[in-house]
N, C-alpha and C positions, 0 to 999 in steps of 0.2 A: 504493500500500500504506500510505502514511503517512496518519494520521487526525488531525483537529483535537482540541484539548482538549475542546471542546464535545461532539463525537461520542464521545470517550473516556468522559466522565462518563455519557452516555446508555448506552453499552455496559456500563459498570461496573454500573449499576443493573440492566440487563437480564440481565447475567451472574449476578448474585447471586440473581435469581429464576428462573434457568435458562430464560430466554427468548431468549438469544443463541445464534446458530449457532456451530459450532466455528470457522468462519473468522473470525467477529467476535471470538471470544475470543482467537484468535491475534493479530489486529490489536491488540486491547486490551493484551495482555501485552507486545507489542513497544513500544507507546506508553508503558506504565508503566515499562518498562526505562530509557527515556531521559528521561522527564518526571517530575521529582520532585514537582511540584505535584499532578499527577493521581495519582501514587502515594500521596501523603498523603491525598488525597480518597478514594481507594479504601479505604485502611485505616480512615479515620473512618466511611465509609459501611458497611463491614462490621461495625464495632463497633456502630453505630447499629442495624443490622438485628438483630444478636444481642441487644442490649438490649431491643428491641421484642418479640422472640420470647420472651425470658425474662419479660417483663412480662405475657405472655399477652394482648396487646392484640387487639381485634377491632373490626369495624365494626358500629355499631348498625343495627338494622333500621328500616324506615320506621315501623312501629308504635311502636317504642321512641322514635323521634325525635318523633313526634306526641304521645306521652304526656308527654315532657319539655316540649314546647311548651305543652301544656295546663296542666301544673303551674306553669310560669312565668307564664302568663296569670292563673291563679288568685291567685298571690302578688302580682301587680301590681295 
């Protein structure tokens, strides 16, 4: 039932994006209860996710990426 800190960080991220199973979430919560380092990581990761959502960040499309590359080529 005990998980490593490495696994806990993975589950923390998966949990934030609702990709973790309920059993994984339970294991994570137990780990966070006794591991202060992972608990701090979880808090910082949650804050980072919230800030990214507030910034309305998105991934650029392949077309946008190619257009940016072309602009850089022209400037060089």
